[in-house]
C-alpha positions in Angstrom: -34.7 -44.7 9.5 -37.7 -43.9 12.6 -35.0 -43.3 15.2 -33.1 -40.8 12.7 -36.7 -38.6 12.7 -37.0 -39.0 15.7 -33.4 -37.4 16.6 -34.5 -34.9 13.9 -37.2 -34.0 15.6 -35.9 -33.7 18.9 -32.6 -32.0 18.0 -33.3 -29.5 15.2 -30.9 -27.1 16.0 -28.0 -29.2 16.5 -29.1 -30.7 13.4 -28.7 -27.7 11.6 -25.3 -26.2 12.7 -23.6 -29.7 12.4 -24.9 -29.1 8.8 -23.8 -25.7 8.9 -20.4 -26.0 9.7 -20.2 -29.3 7.6 -21.3 -26.7 4.5 -19.0 -24.4 5.4 -15.6 -26.4 5.9 -15.6 -27.3 2.1 -16.4 -24.0 0.7 -13.1 -23.1 2.8 -11.3 -26.6 1.4 -12.2 -25.6 -2.0 -12.2 -22.0 -1.1 -8.0 -22.5 -0.2 -7.4 -23.8 -3.7 -8.6 -20.8 -5.4 -10.5 -17.9 -4.2 -9.6 -17.8 -1.0 -5.6 -18.6 -1.4 -4.2 -15.2 -0.1 -6.3 -15.7 3.3 -4.0 -17.0 5.9 -4.5 -19.9 7.8 -2.9 -22.2 10.9 -4.6 -25.6 10.5 -3.3 -26.2 14.0 -5.3 -23.4 16.1 -8.3 -22.5 12.9 -10.6 -24.1 11.8 -10.4 -24.3 8.3 -14.2 -22.9 7.9 -12.9 -19.6 9.6 -11.4 -18.9 5.8 -14.8 -17.9 4.3 -15.4 -16.1 7.3 -12.1 -13.7 6.7 -12.4 -13.6 3.2 -16.5 -12.8 3.1 -14.7 -9.5 5.7 -12.8 -8.6 2.6 -15.3 -8.3 0.3 -14.8 -12.1 -1.2 -17.9 -14.3 -1.1 -19.1 -18.8 -1.1 -20.2 -18.6 -4.6 -17.5 -16.8 -6.5 -16.1 -19.9 -6.0 -18.5 -21.6 -8.6 -19.0 -18.4 -10.8 -15.0 -17.8 -10.8 -16.4 -14.1 -9.3 -16.6 -11.4 -10.9 -12.9 -9.3 -11.5 -14.0 -5.8 -10.6 -16.5 -7.1 -7.1 -13.7 -9.2 -6.4 -11.0 -6.0 -6.4 -12.7 -3.7 -4.4 -15.1 -5.4 -2.0 -17.6 -3.2 -0.6 -16.1 -0.1 -2.1 -17.9 2.3 -4.5 -16.9 2.2 -8.5 -13.2 3.9 -9.0 -13.6 7.6 -9.4 -11.7 9.3 -12.4 -9.4 11.4 -10.3 -9.0 8.1 -8.0 -5.4 8.8 -6.4 -4.8 12.7 -8.2 -4.7 15.0 -5.3 -5.8 18.7 -5.6 -2.9 20.0 -5.8 -2.4 17.8 -9.0 -5.4 18.9 -10.4 -5.3 21.6 -13.2 -6.5 25.7 -11.9 -9.3 26.2 -13.9 -9.1 29.1 -15.9 -9.7 32.7 -15.8 -13.5 33.5 -17.1 -13.8 36.5 -19.1 -12.8 38.0 -21.7 -9.3 38.9 -22.8 -9.8 42.4 -23.0 -11.0 42.2 -19.3 -8.3 40.1 -18.4 -5.4 43.4 -20.0 -7.0 45.6 -18.2 -7.2 43.8 -14.8 -3.4 43.7 -15.3 -3.3 47.6 -16.7 -4.6 48.5 -13.7 -1.7 46.5 -11.8 0.8 48.2 -13.9 0.1 51.7 -13.0 -1.0 51.2 -9.4 2.4 49.3 -9.0 4.5 52.1 -11.0 2.5 55.1 -9.0 3.8 53.4 -5.8 7.5 53.9 -4.7 8.7 52.3 -2.1 12.4 52.6 -0.8 14.0 49.3 0.5 17.0 49.0 2.2 18.1 45.2 3.4 21.4 45.1 5.3 24.4 43.1 4.2 23.7 40.4 6.5 20.4 39.4 5.3 22.0 39.9 1.3 24.3 36.9 2.6 21.3 34.8 4.2 18.8 35.4 1.5 22.1 34.3 -1.1 22.5 31.4 1.5 18.8 30.0 0.7 19.6 30.6 -2.6 22.9 28.1 -2.6 20.4 25.9 -0.6 18.3 25.2 -3.0 20.1 25.1 -5.2 21.8 22.5 -4.2 18.4 20.5 -3.8 17.1 17.6 -6.7 14.7 18.6 -8.6 11.6 16.1 -6.3 11.0 13.2 -9.9 7.5 13.4 -11.3 5.2 10.2 -11.2 5.6 8.2 -14.3 2.2 7.4 -16.7 1.1 3.8 -17.2 1.8 3.2 -21.2 -0.6 1.0 -21.5 -3.6 -0.1 -19.8 -4.3 -3.8 -18.7 -6.0 -6.3 -21.6 -9.1 -8.1 -21.2 -7.7 -11.3 -21.6 -5.7 -10.1 -18.4 -8.7 -9.1 -16.2 -10.5 -12.1 -17.2 -6.9 -14.5 -15.6 -7.2 -11.9 -13.0 -3.4 -11.7 -14.2 -1.3 -8.0 -12.5 -0.2 -6.0 -15.7 3.0 -4.4 -15.8 1.7 -1.8 -17.6 4.6 0.6 -16.0 7.4 -1.1 -16.5 11.1 -1.1 -14.4 11.4 3.1 -15.1 10.2 4.1 -11.2 12.2 1.1 -9.5 15.1 2.0 -11.3 15.2 5.8 -10.3 14.3 4.9 -7.0 16.6 3.0 -6.6 19.1 5.9 -7.9 18.4 7.2 -4.2 21.5 7.0 -1.7 20.4 5.9 1.6 22.1 5.8 5.0 22.5 3.5 7.6 20.4 4.9 10.8 20.3 2.9 13.8 17.4 2.0 16.1 16.9 5.5 17.4 16.0 6.5 13.9 12.4 4.7 14.3 11.6 6.7 17.4 9.2 8.5 15.0 8.0 6.3 12.7 4.7 4.7 11.8 4.2 1.2 10.2 1.5 0.5 8.5 1.1 -3.3 7.0 -0.8 -6.2 6.8 0.0 -9.5 8.5 3.8 -9.7 7.2 3.6 -6.2 9.1 2.1 -7.9 12.1 5.1 -10.3 12.2 8.0 -7.8 11.8 6.2 -5.8 15.6 5.9 -9.4 17.2 9.2 -10.8 16.4 11.9 -7.9 16.0 12.3 -4.8 19.0 11.1 -2.0 16.2 7.9 -2.2 18.7 10.1 -0.3 21.4 10.4 2.4 19.3 8.2 2.5 16.3 4.2 2.5 16.1 2.2 -0.8 14.4 -0.6 0.1 12.4 -1.3 -2.9 10.9 -4.0 -6.0 10.1 -4.1 -9.5 9.2 -5.6 -9.8 5.5 -5.0 -5.7 5.7 -5.5 -4.4 2.0 -5.3 -0.9 0.3 -9.2 -0.7 0.1 -9.0 -1.0 4.0 -6.0 1.2 5.5 -7.9 4.8 5.5 -10.9 3.1 7.9 -9.8 0.0 9.5 -9.8 0.4 13.4 -6.6 -1.5 14.0 -6.9 -3.4 17.3 -9.3 -0.1 19.6 -6.3 2.0 18.9 -8.3 3.9 16.0 -7.7 4.4 12.2 -4.6 5.8 10.8 -6.4 9.7 10.1 -6.3 9.4 14.1 -3.2 8.4 14.7 -1.5 10.7 12.0 -3.8 14.2 13.7 -2.5 13.2 17.3 1.1 12.5 16.9 3.8 14.1 15.1 5.2 10.9 12.2 8.7 11.7 11.0 8.2 8.7 9.2 5.8 6.6 7.3 6.6 3.3 6.6 3.2 1.1 4.4 3.5 -2.2 2.3 -0.2 -4.5 1.6 -0.5 -5.5 -1.6 -0.1 -9.9 -1.3 -3.9 -10.0 -0.2 -5.0 -7.1 -3.2 -3.5 -10.3 -5.7 -6.2 -11.4 -8.5 -8.7 -8.7 -7.0 -9.1 -6.3 -10.1 -6.6 -4.6 -12.1 -3.5 -2.9 -12.1 -5.3 0.6 -12.2 -7.5 0.1 -9.7 -4.5 -0.8 -6.8 -2.8 1.5 -8.3 -5.1 4.3 -8.4 -6.9 3.8 -4.0 -2.5 3.5 -3.3 -2.1 6.5 -5.2 -5.0 8.1 -3.3 -3.7 6.7 0.5 -0.6 8.0 0.1 -1.3 11.5 -1.0 -3.4 11.7 2.5 -0.5 10.5 4.2 1.4 13.2 2.9 -2.1 15.6 3.5 -1.6 14.7 7.2 1.8 14.4 7.7 3.7 16.6 5.2 7.2 16.9 6.9 7.4 12.4 7.3 9.0 11.0 5.1 6.8 8.3 3.5 8.5 5.2 2.7 6.5 2.7 0.0 7.7 -0.8 0.4 7.5 -3.3 -2.3 5.1 -6.2 -1.7 7.4 -9.1 -1.1 8.2 -12.0 -2.7 6.7 -15.1 -2.5 9.0 -19.0 -2.4 9.9 -20.7 -5.7 7.2 -23.7 -5.5 4.5 -21.0 -4.5 5.5 -19.2 -7.6 5.6 -21.9 -10.4 2.2 -23.4 -8.6 -0.1 -20.4 -8.6 -1.8 -18.3 -11.6 -2.1 -15.5 -8.7 -0.2 -15.0 -6.2 2.8 -15.7 -8.0 6.5 -13.0 -8.0 5.4 -11.9 -11.3 2.2 -10.0 -10.4 3.8 -9.3 -7.4 6.5 -7.4 -9.1 3.9 -5.6 -11.9 2.3 -4.2 -8.6 5.5 -3.0 -7.4 6.7 -1.4 -10.7 3.8 0.3 -9.8 4.5 1.2 -6.6 7.4 2.4 -7.5 6.5 5.1 -9.6 5.7 7.1 -6.7 8.9 8.0 -5.3 9.9 11.2 -6.2 13.0 10.1 -3.4 11.9 13.7 -2.0 9.5 13.1 0.6 8.1 9.4 -0.7 11.0 6.8 -0.7 10.1 3.1 -2.8 12.5 0.1 -0.8 12.7 -3.1 -1.2 12.9 -5.8 1.2 13.3 -8.8 -1.6 17.1 -7.8 -1.4 17.5 -9.3 1.5 14.5 -12.0 2.0 15.1 -13.1 -1.8 16.9 -16.3 -3.9 19.3 -15.6 -6.9 16.2 -15.9 -9.2 13.7 -13.5 -6.8 11.8 -16.0 -5.2 11.4 -16.5 -1.0 14.1 -18.5 0.5 12.2 -21.5 1.3 13.9 -21.9 4.8 13.0 -18.5 5.8 9.2 -19.2 5.2 6.3 -21.3 7.6 4.1 -21.0 4.4 5.9 -19.8 1.4 4.2 -16.1 1.7 5.3 -15.1 5.6 8.8 -14.9 7.3 9.2 -17.4 9.8 9.5 -14.7 12.8 13.5 -16.0 13.2 14.0 -14.1 9.7 12.2 -11.2 10.7 15.4 -9.3 11.8 16.7 -9.8 8.1 14.0 -7.1 7.5 14.8 -4.7 10.2 18.3 -4.8 9.1 17.6 -3.9 5.6 15.4 -1.0 7.4 18.7 0.2 8.9 20.3 0.2 5.3 17.5 2.1 4.2 17.4 5.5 6.0 16.4 9.2 4.9 19.1 11.6 6.3 18.2 15.4 5.4 20.8 17.0 4.1 
């Protein structure tokens, strides 16, 4: 006992470091079975205690293991309380009505009519100009009207919130509408003006295919929709800076797996909509591909209350409602990597969530047959 006391007195810092490391390791082990279940972790290269620090970076703190975690806090981390108008672009807001009495409005209208009637203008249009105008009208007539965004059918229930269930509040109407678009087969050069944004799954697409020889990748392990616009990607800068400094013709977005169990479908969708609208604002001519979140394996699906395909499908159904089949398109790589039951094929993954490098090419091949050509 005396020896131990002397050891503590002589090496207090060492003892403190060992004790702290042991505590963090225990938190990491327990957390991997609950709030940190979605964090990427490789036991061969990374100590288990790192899971806790990665989770804290995403706004998931150790005490939430024991408290169950406040759902709203877990969803948002350090994100401010959601704005009732979050995700609605300025163009989507209703214009305020003209102030003034009806009489004043009538006077203004009468004045305009009088002015136009007093001013006579002779306009001559050549036959070539007429043909050009008619051609533009016919071209516009041939274009399909962009699809309107669908509203949710209901709100998440309190029980769904408490049990971290992603409520399917949209149904599959958006997915079915998006599937009506006829995509084109393209080659690798199609991605020469493309930008890929995503989490660790997109990191795999970058590292294990040759798409990075054509496209730019802004991807990061544990990335969430709440950090897409503010994240500094390995010194490349932010997404907004990339869009301000480059002209992109296509933007691919896939996030969503790390957000499961954190907040409601409404919270997720509000932020996702805000991000997509901002991407469109910065690059109005670009085609934006909102990609469905990749599924997990059957074993993961049946054993995990949070990271399962039911919750993923609920979020995908929400994402699909953003597709207008004109500038924004919904595509779902699950068609290429899942079995008949909709589960990620177990042979394709090393951790039930991420694709093995050899199978990332399936994702690339899927993208090659889901191109959008200007019509």
